[in-house]
Backbone bond lengths (Angstrom), bond angles and torsions (degrees), N, CA, C in turn:
res aa  C-N    CA-C-N  psi(-1)  N-CA   C-N-CA  omega(-1)  CA-C   N-CA-C  phi
1 M - - - 1.461 - - 1.534 109.65 -
2 L 1.315 116.10 134.37 1.453 122.32 -179.25 1.529 109.47 -97.95
3 T 1.342 115.93 124.93 1.453 120.56 179.92 1.525 110.18 -127.31
4 Y 1.314 114.91 150.68 1.464 122.70 179.76 1.523 109.44 -83.37
5 L 1.348 116.92 138.19 1.457 122.11 179.61 1.530 109.42 -110.19
6 P 1.324 117.95 99.70 1.463 120.77 -175.67 1.523 113.79 -64.63
7 F 1.338 117.97 -39.38 1.472 120.12 -177.97 1.527 110.97 -62.97
8 D 1.329 116.45 -52.57 1.462 120.74 -179.83 1.519 111.02 -62.27
9 S 1.325 116.91 -39.89 1.464 121.19 -177.71 1.522 111.19 -63.66
10 E 1.325 116.23 -44.55 1.463 120.26 179.99 1.525 111.08 -67.45
11 L 1.321 116.30 -40.42 1.460 120.73 -178.45 1.521 112.14 -67.26
12 F 1.321 116.88 -43.26 1.463 120.78 -175.54 1.528 113.18 -85.61
13 G 1.330 116.54 -21.01 1.456 119.31 178.56 1.507 114.82 87.13
14 Y 1.315 117.00 17.04 1.471 121.76 175.80 1.534 108.13 -155.76
15 P 1.346 118.52 158.34 1.459 120.85 -174.59 1.538 113.24 -68.82
16 V 1.335 114.84 128.02 1.463 122.61 -179.48 1.524 108.44 -121.74
17 G 1.314 115.92 140.62 1.451 120.56 179.50 1.514 112.43 -131.18
18 K 1.329 115.30 168.51 1.465 122.56 177.61 1.518 108.76 -126.91
19 Y 1.327 115.96 136.20 1.466 121.24 -178.53 1.523 108.90 -126.93
20 E 1.328 116.14 117.06 1.461 121.94 177.53 1.530 108.36 -91.70
21 V 1.322 115.79 117.97 1.465 120.72 -178.18 1.522 109.66 -89.17
22 G 1.318 116.45 126.84 1.454 120.90 176.81 1.516 111.09 -89.09
23 E 1.307 116.53 -156.34 1.463 120.31 -180.00 1.527 111.56 -67.35
24 Y 1.330 115.89 -29.79 1.462 119.81 -176.88 1.521 109.59 -103.74
25 W 1.326 116.59 124.19 1.461 122.20 -179.04 1.519 109.94 -118.47
26 D 1.332 116.40 122.05 1.453 122.95 177.40 1.520 107.55 -125.48
27 Q 1.323 116.81 102.42 1.457 120.70 -176.26 1.524 112.21 -61.15
28 D 1.321 117.32 -42.11 1.467 120.39 -178.99 1.525 111.24 -63.11
29 E 1.323 115.97 -39.86 1.462 120.26 179.13 1.530 109.84 -66.02
30 F 1.335 116.45 -40.20 1.463 120.49 177.40 1.524 111.09 -61.18
31 L 1.320 117.19 -47.10 1.456 121.14 -175.96 1.529 112.38 -63.82
32 K 1.324 117.04 -24.71 1.464 120.10 178.44 1.536 111.41 -67.85
33 Q 1.337 116.70 -20.88 1.460 120.84 -174.83 1.530 113.35 -96.99
34 T 1.312 117.24 2.41 1.465 119.87 -167.67 1.523 114.94 -97.39
35 R 1.293 119.30 -0.97 1.460 122.20 -170.48 1.523 113.25 -56.23
36 S 1.318 118.00 -37.83 1.465 120.93 -174.18 1.535 112.99 -92.81
37 F 1.329 117.58 11.84 1.461 121.72 -179.66 1.525 111.43 -120.90
38 Q 1.337 115.45 144.60 1.455 120.85 172.68 1.533 110.52 -88.83
39 L 1.331 115.35 -40.86 1.466 121.59 -176.66 1.513 109.42 -135.88
40 I 1.332 115.91 137.35 1.460 121.11 176.50 1.521 108.86 -134.43
41 Y 1.337 115.24 131.72 1.460 120.65 173.42 1.526 107.64 -92.07
42 L 1.314 116.90 131.00 1.455 121.61 176.02 1.522 108.77 -110.61
43 F 1.333 116.93 127.77 1.453 122.65 179.98 1.527 109.07 -113.37
44 S 1.329 115.77 127.34 1.464 119.62 -177.99 1.527 110.35 -145.93
45 E 1.326 116.00 138.79 1.457 120.10 177.34 1.520 111.54 -76.25
46 H 1.328 117.00 -17.10 1.460 120.59 179.34 1.526 110.10 -124.48
47 E 1.317 117.04 160.54 1.449 121.19 178.42 1.521 109.49 -69.43
48 L 1.329 115.57 140.84 1.454 120.66 -177.05 1.527 111.47 -98.68
49 D 1.317 114.44 148.08 1.460 121.06 174.24 1.524 107.10 -83.46
50 I 1.326 116.29 104.97 1.463 122.33 -173.82 1.525 110.27 -115.17
51 N 1.329 116.46 132.91 1.462 119.52 172.92 1.525 111.63 -129.49
52 S 1.328 115.56 20.07 1.455 121.30 175.54 1.525 108.98 -113.73
53 E 1.328 116.91 128.61 1.459 120.81 179.33 1.534 111.48 -69.36
54 D 1.316 116.88 -13.94 1.467 120.54 -179.48 1.532 112.08 -79.00
55 I 1.334 116.64 -14.28 1.467 121.96 177.71 1.519 107.74 -109.98
56 Q 1.324 116.61 116.75 1.461 120.73 -176.05 1.521 111.12 -130.12
57 L 1.333 115.42 139.84 1.457 120.59 175.79 1.521 108.72 -72.59
58 M 1.344 116.46 120.29 1.455 121.14 -176.49 1.525 113.22 -110.06
59 D 1.322 117.12 -17.21 1.463 118.48 -175.91 1.521 109.70 -164.12
60 V 1.320 115.63 141.56 1.459 121.47 164.33 1.525 104.23 -111.04
61 K 1.319 115.64 102.09 1.471 121.78 -173.38 1.524 110.41 -83.51
62 L 1.323 115.17 126.62 1.456 121.63 177.22 1.522 109.18 -110.95
63 I 1.321 116.65 136.54 1.461 121.72 172.62 1.528 108.00 -109.52
64 F 1.335 115.43 115.56 1.457 120.95 175.86 1.529 109.04 -92.39
65 E 1.320 116.09 147.61 1.462 120.36 -175.49 1.527 110.56 -140.64
66 K 1.336 115.18 147.35 1.471 120.70 -180.00 1.524 109.20 -154.21
67 A 1.323 115.95 142.80 1.463 121.12 173.39 1.523 108.41 -79.87
68 L 1.330 117.20 132.95 1.456 121.84 -178.92 1.521 110.84 -88.65
69 K 1.346 114.35 147.27 1.457 120.51 179.18 1.518 110.07 -128.24
70 S 1.303 116.67 150.23 1.467 121.59 -173.99 1.514 113.17 -68.11
71 E 1.353 117.83 -23.64 1.455 118.99 -174.23 1.528 113.34 -82.45
72 S 1.321 118.02 8.00 1.460 120.78 179.07 1.532 109.95 -61.56
73 T 1.334 116.45 125.82 1.458 122.00 178.18 1.516 109.98 -105.87
74 C 1.336 116.95 156.36 1.457 119.33 -175.74 1.521 110.64 -154.06
75 S 1.332 114.48 168.72 1.457 121.60 -177.77 1.530 111.59 -73.67
76 D 1.335 115.64 141.17 1.464 120.70 179.35 1.523 112.82 -74.65
77 I 1.342 117.59 -16.58 1.460 118.97 -176.65 1.528 112.15 -83.19
78 I 1.337 116.55 -4.80 1.463 120.34 177.84 1.524 108.28 -98.84
79 E 1.320 115.86 131.05 1.460 120.51 -175.29 1.517 111.20 -148.17
80 V 1.322 115.45 165.34 1.462 120.81 174.78 1.525 107.99 -68.45
81 Y 1.332 116.34 128.69 1.464 120.61 -177.19 1.523 109.77 -76.49
82 Q 1.330 115.68 130.52 1.455 121.77 -176.32 1.533 113.02 -112.54
83 G 1.313 117.96 -2.91 1.459 120.64 -173.30 1.514 114.54 -87.97
84 E 1.323 114.19 -165.42 1.458 121.92 179.18 1.525 110.75 -82.29
85 L 1.322 115.58 168.43 1.458 121.02 175.40 1.521 108.68 -75.42
86 T 1.323 117.13 112.43 1.461 122.51 -175.93 1.518 110.89 -107.60
87 E 1.321 115.42 168.77 1.461 120.71 177.21 1.531 110.74 -63.69
88 D 1.341 116.96 -35.81 1.461 120.06 178.02 1.528 110.81 -62.63
89 L 1.326 116.52 -41.78 1.461 120.29 -179.60 1.529 110.47 -68.25
90 I 1.320 116.62 -41.39 1.467 120.50 177.62 1.522 110.17 -62.71
91 S 1.328 116.67 -41.16 1.456 121.04 179.45 1.525 111.46 -61.49
92 L 1.337 116.56 -41.24 1.455 120.26 177.44 1.529 111.20 -65.96
93 A 1.325 116.21 -39.03 1.467 119.91 178.03 1.529 110.51 -60.83
94 L 1.321 116.52 -42.83 1.462 120.35 178.56 1.527 110.89 -67.55
95 D 1.328 116.65 -37.08 1.467 120.14 177.08 1.521 110.81 -62.15
96 S 1.334 116.76 -33.21 1.460 120.36 -178.59 1.529 111.89 -65.70
97 G 1.327 116.26 -19.78 1.460 120.36 -179.08 1.511 113.88 -99.85
98 E 1.323 116.56 24.61 1.471 120.92 -177.17 1.522 112.61 -54.43
99 Y 1.324 117.40 -35.84 1.469 121.79 -178.54 1.532 111.98 -106.15
100 S 1.319 116.86 9.43 1.464 120.95 -176.86 1.525 112.04 -61.28
101 R 1.327 115.67 143.13 1.463 120.10 177.14 1.517 111.56 -64.18
102 F 1.331 117.14 -24.16 1.458 120.13 178.44 1.525 111.61 -75.35
103 K 1.332 116.04 -20.17 1.463 119.96 177.63 1.529 111.99 -94.03
104 V 1.327 117.00 -37.91 1.463 119.84 -173.92 1.530 113.16 -81.54
105 D 1.330 117.06 -15.45 1.470 119.71 177.52 1.526 108.58 -80.32
106 P 1.343 118.73 109.27 1.465 121.05 -176.77 1.522 113.68 -66.91
107 R 1.320 116.98 -15.03 1.468 120.11 -179.68 1.523 111.49 -77.00
108 L 1.315 117.10 -17.96 1.466 121.38 177.29 1.524 107.71 -90.80
109 D 1.319 115.44 82.42 1.467 121.86 -171.68 1.524 113.13 -116.22
110 Q 1.348 115.31 23.15 1.466 119.71 -179.90 1.533 111.53 -115.38
111 G 1.319 115.93 30.60 1.460 120.62 177.83 1.513 114.30 77.38
112 E 1.346 117.58 18.72 1.469 120.32 -177.96 1.531 111.91 -59.13
113 F 1.320 115.99 -45.07 1.467 120.42 -178.95 1.519 111.34 -59.38
114 E 1.320 116.99 -49.65 1.458 121.51 -178.43 1.531 111.79 -63.60
115 K 1.328 117.23 -42.29 1.465 120.83 178.83 1.527 111.08 -59.20
116 L 1.318 115.25 -46.40 1.456 120.80 -175.87 1.526 111.86 -65.59
117 Y 1.307 117.34 -44.91 1.463 120.20 -176.64 1.528 112.15 -74.69
118 H 1.332 117.80 -29.09 1.463 120.28 172.63 1.525 110.08 -61.42
119 I 1.320 116.95 -43.63 1.464 120.98 179.92 1.522 110.81 -67.41
120 W 1.328 116.95 -42.60 1.468 120.42 -178.79 1.522 111.77 -59.64
121 I 1.341 117.57 -45.63 1.461 118.94 -177.82 1.523 110.43 -72.13
122 R 1.324 118.35 -35.30 1.452 120.51 179.18 1.531 111.08 -65.34
123 K 1.324 117.86 -44.19 1.457 121.16 179.90 1.524 111.11 -65.73
124 A 1.344 117.02 -40.24 1.461 120.53 178.72 1.526 110.49 -63.44
125 L 1.332 116.21 -38.10 1.465 121.09 179.07 1.520 110.88 -66.58
126 E 1.329 116.90 -42.20 1.455 121.16 179.10 1.525 112.26 -62.09
127 K 1.325 116.62 -29.90 1.464 121.33 -178.29 1.525 112.89 -92.81
128 G 1.341 117.49 1.73 1.461 120.46 -179.71 1.506 113.33 68.99
129 E 1.342 116.47 36.57 1.458 121.16 -175.15 1.527 112.85 -111.59
130 V 1.338 117.54 17.75 1.466 121.45 -177.26 1.526 109.78 -107.51
131 L 1.320 116.56 124.15 1.459 122.91 176.12 1.526 108.29 -111.94
132 V 1.334 116.60 134.70 1.467 120.50 -179.92 1.523 109.32 -132.71
133 D 1.326 115.49 158.29 1.450 118.49 171.58 1.533 107.20 -83.54
134 G 1.314 117.56 165.88 1.458 121.43 -170.99 1.512 115.85 -57.44
135 E 1.305 117.60 -32.10 1.467 121.62 -176.64 1.526 112.55 -102.51
136 M 1.325 116.84 14.70 1.460 122.02 -179.27 1.541 111.34 56.03
137 E 1.336 115.11 38.19 1.461 120.04 177.26 1.524 111.20 -87.14
138 G 1.325 116.38 -15.71 1.455 120.74 179.99 1.512 110.44 -156.56
139 M 1.336 115.48 163.25 1.460 121.06 -175.72 1.522 110.00 -153.76
140 V 1.332 115.70 145.32 1.456 121.37 173.05 1.524 107.94 -141.98
141 T 1.319 116.59 139.51 1.455 120.24 173.49 1.522 108.24 -107.96
142 C 1.326 115.57 143.40 1.463 120.34 -176.60 1.519 109.01 -146.93
143 K 1.309 116.59 129.70 1.462 120.61 175.74 1.522 109.54 -116.59
144 V 1.328 114.95 148.41 1.454 121.55 -178.19 1.517 109.77 -121.23
145 D 1.322 115.57 129.40 1.456 121.82 177.03 1.526 107.52 -129.93
146 N 1.332 115.60 100.62 1.469 122.21 -174.83 1.533 109.91 59.15
147 D 1.339 118.12 -117.45 1.470 119.05 -176.96 1.528 112.42 -96.79
148 L 1.333 117.03 8.91 1.467 120.65 -178.40 1.522 110.78 -114.59
149 A 1.328 116.07 129.79 1.461 122.36 175.13 1.523 108.67 -116.23
150 Q 1.330 115.53 148.27 1.456 118.94 179.20 1.515 110.77 -141.33
151 V 1.318 115.12 129.17 1.458 121.42 174.40 1.520 108.35 -77.24
152 G 1.340 115.84 139.00 1.456 120.55 177.32 1.513 110.77 -107.78
153 L 1.336 116.86 -85.06 1.458 122.79 178.43 1.520 109.46 -92.92
154 F 1.332 116.81 139.91 1.464 121.19 -176.06 1.519 108.27 -151.48
155 A 1.331 116.66 117.57 1.463 119.42 -177.74 1.513 111.96 -154.03
156 V 1.324 115.31 150.88 1.460 123.86 171.26 1.523 106.59 -126.83
157 K 1.330 116.03 136.98 1.457 119.77 178.18 1.523 110.09 -53.07
158 E 1.325 115.60 140.73 1.459 119.93 -177.62 1.528 111.63 -56.47
159 S 1.328 117.22 -38.58 1.463 121.56 -178.28 1.521 113.04 -70.91
160 S 1.338 117.46 -12.97 1.459 121.26 -176.49 1.528 112.73 -112.90
161 R 1.308 117.30 7.40 1.459 119.81 -178.42 1.531 110.65 -74.50
162 G 1.317 115.16 155.04 1.453 120.55 -179.10 1.513 114.11 85.91
163 K 1.325 117.82 6.86 1.462 122.40 -178.35 1.529 112.92 -107.34
164 G 1.313 117.37 4.25 1.453 120.71 179.96 1.513 114.60 84.84
165 I 1.345 117.04 9.16 1.465 120.09 -178.19 1.527 110.81 -66.52
166 G 1.328 116.65 -41.00 1.458 119.99 179.51 1.518 111.86 -60.75
167 K 1.323 116.32 -42.52 1.468 120.74 178.33 1.516 110.66 -63.14
168 D 1.328 116.82 -43.41 1.464 120.53 179.31 1.524 111.73 -64.06
169 L 1.324 116.62 -40.89 1.460 120.50 178.70 1.523 111.35 -61.37
170 L 1.319 115.59 -43.57 1.457 119.39 -178.09 1.525 111.09 -68.96
171 K 1.328 116.97 -38.78 1.465 119.91 176.24 1.530 110.77 -60.28
172 K 1.341 115.56 -42.37 1.458 119.56 178.87 1.528 110.86 -64.36
173 A 1.319 116.58 -41.62 1.467 120.58 178.62 1.521 110.30 -61.74
174 E 1.331 117.34 -39.57 1.466 121.35 178.62 1.529 110.57 -63.89
175 S 1.331 116.27 -47.29 1.462 120.87 -179.30 1.526 111.40 -63.96
176 W 1.326 115.73 -44.01 1.469 121.78 -179.90 1.528 110.50 -62.39
177 A 1.335 116.00 -43.62 1.463 120.28 -179.53 1.524 111.42 -67.68
178 F 1.336 116.38 -38.13 1.467 119.98 179.73 1.524 110.49 -62.78
179 E 1.333 116.13 -41.51 1.464 120.39 178.79 1.520 111.97 -62.56
180 K 1.329 116.47 -25.62 1.456 120.88 178.99 1.528 112.43 -90.23
181 G 1.325 116.86 4.09 1.458 120.61 175.00 1.508 115.59 105.62
182 A 1.325 118.21 -2.47 1.460 120.63 -179.45 1.524 110.50 -73.79
183 R 1.319 115.71 143.43 1.458 120.84 177.47 1.525 111.65 -125.49
184 I 1.312 116.22 -8.46 1.467 121.97 176.23 1.526 108.00 -131.07
185 M 1.327 116.85 134.39 1.460 121.55 174.10 1.524 109.06 -113.46
186 K 1.328 115.18 132.73 1.460 120.69 175.00 1.524 109.55 -119.25
187 I 1.334 115.58 141.93 1.457 120.92 -179.77 1.525 108.86 -134.97
188 P 1.329 117.37 117.26 1.461 119.51 175.28 1.523 110.69 -85.90
189 T 1.319 116.92 143.49 1.458 120.59 173.49 1.517 108.59 -155.30
190 Q 1.316 115.87 177.20 1.448 121.11 -179.83 1.531 110.04 -98.60
191 K 1.312 116.34 145.94 1.461 120.67 177.88 1.522 110.70 -58.04
192 A 1.334 116.41 -32.48 1.460 120.93 -179.06 1.520 113.02 -72.52
193 N 1.328 117.72 -15.20 1.461 121.95 -177.23 1.527 109.66 -85.44
194 T 1.312 115.17 75.89 1.461 121.61 -176.29 1.524 113.64 -60.45
195 P 1.351 120.13 -42.68 1.474 119.42 179.18 1.528 113.09 -59.72
196 A 1.341 116.25 -42.45 1.464 119.38 179.86 1.524 110.87 -65.99
197 R 1.309 116.26 -44.62 1.471 119.93 179.55 1.521 110.84 -58.71
198 S 1.331 116.63 -42.01 1.462 121.11 -179.28 1.532 110.76 -62.87
199 L 1.340 116.58 -43.20 1.460 120.63 179.10 1.517 111.24 -61.77
200 Y 1.324 117.29 -47.83 1.456 120.87 -177.24 1.531 111.45 -62.62
201 E 1.325 115.96 -41.44 1.461 119.69 -179.88 1.525 111.00 -65.14
202 K 1.346 116.75 -39.65 1.464 120.52 179.03 1.527 111.14 -65.36
203 M 1.332 116.42 -27.65 1.463 120.54 -178.76 1.526 113.03 -94.20
204 G 1.328 115.54 13.32 1.454 119.84 171.71 1.510 116.65 91.96
205 Y 1.325 117.94 9.58 1.459 120.87 178.89 1.530 110.77 -82.37
206 K 1.322 114.91 147.91 1.468 121.75 177.60 1.525 109.58 -122.68
207 I 1.311 116.43 150.37 1.465 120.38 178.39 1.527 109.39 -72.54
208 A 1.344 115.95 122.23 1.459 121.50 -179.10 1.531 111.80 -98.07
209 S 1.329 117.15 -28.11 1.467 119.84 -179.76 1.515 110.67 -158.80
210 K 1.320 115.27 159.01 1.467 121.91 177.88 1.524 108.35 -138.56
211 T 1.340 116.51 131.42 1.461 121.39 -179.16 1.521 110.13 -132.59
212 N 1.323 115.66 129.69 1.461 120.96 174.37 1.528 108.32 -85.54
213 I 1.339 116.08 127.72 1.462 120.33 -178.59 1.527 109.52 -119.51
214 Y 1.315 114.38 121.62 1.463 121.84 179.85 1.528 109.20 -109.93
215 H 1.317 116.01 152.82 1.459 121.47 171.66 1.521 108.80 -114.85
216 Y 1.312 115.05 128.64 1.470 120.48 170.80 1.519 107.79 -104.44
217 W 1.329 116.07 125.43 1.464 121.52 178.03 1.519 108.28 -113.30
218 N 1.335 115.06 121.85 1.461 121.43 -174.86 1.525 109.65 -91.89
219 Y 1.318 116.66 98.00 1.464 120.45 -178.08 1.523 112.08 -71.26
220 E 1.319 117.04 -15.89 1.460 120.48 -179.11 1.531 111.78 -95.92
221 F 1.310 116.88 2.90 1.472 119.75 -178.80 1.527 111.30 -64.13
222 K 1.320 114.57 136.56 1.470 121.17 176.63 1.522 109.23 -134.16
223 V 1.315 116.26 134.79 1.464 120.76 -179.86 1.516 111.16 -63.73
């Protein structure tokens, strides 16, 4: 089913839609519905048979999951960020999207990636969901909804990687979320993001789901 996405459309300045692919995939039938859209995200649990260059696989999204425990320990230098939105924080937010489909798709060349991640970090900051290490070398955002917690943006400065900061940030996010009542943590990432996958697996996370995400770009779209 093809649905209109008002948030993405308003942010990017052109109509964006979402298409959930079921067991049956008919590319020709899909293309008949695309006339009024510039960009469409296609979500499918299985790989699609594609013969149109306008539809490209941009991400294999993995959701990692782990049960949280009260005995999780963490570094004292990591805390909930209470300050203003700074250039350092924005830079970390953009770093977190290194493998994002909004960044790797060369057809999205109107600042879509930057617009989206600026909003994500600003909203997380407004809700008190941003955790940073003391020197702003790394950052993770985490939201809690009843017993479920989910990591959003997660990054460590390139110059500070390999020092265990990412592990410490995630431990702090787990402890913080547990105190707020969460008992399950979920973390989305891209299959191509090998460093992140390795960290999550070492910390006991398991893959709970996998989704293939395609972008359709309508070169014939006219306002």
